[in-house]
C-alpha positions, 0 to 999 in steps of 0.5 A: 499498500503506498503511504498517500494510501495508507495516510488516507485510510489513518489520518485523524482529520479522516474519520468522522463522528457517527453520531454512536457511542465516540464512534468514529467511521472513514473509507470503511473502518471504524475508529473508537476509544477502548479503556483509554486506547485508540482501536481502528476496527472491521469486521463481518459477517456471513452464515456460517463465518466472521470476521474481525481485525482491530488496530490497537494505535497505541501500542501498533497491535494488529490482530486478524480474528477469522471464526467458521461458524456464525448465524446462532446464536450459542455461537455469535455469543461465543465469539462476540465473548471471545473477540470481546476479551481480546480487546479489554486484555489488550487495551489494558 
């Protein structure tokens, strides 16, 4: 990725408020404060799988999680809990 593309995606002044609890958006990425740390993220899901991708700015830590289940409550609750645990641990 070129430096200009990287700057376009990650520059603070490109993120705009969404009106949802401090969540900001820019070019397919979301940015928010979690436990006092800036986290840039994007994820998605379809029946059968889900993805979680996030970057903790202060520690320069990137995580990509892929789960091969989605679409029923037990599975959704389990992978959401895992995501929350990982994000909370990395933003302590």
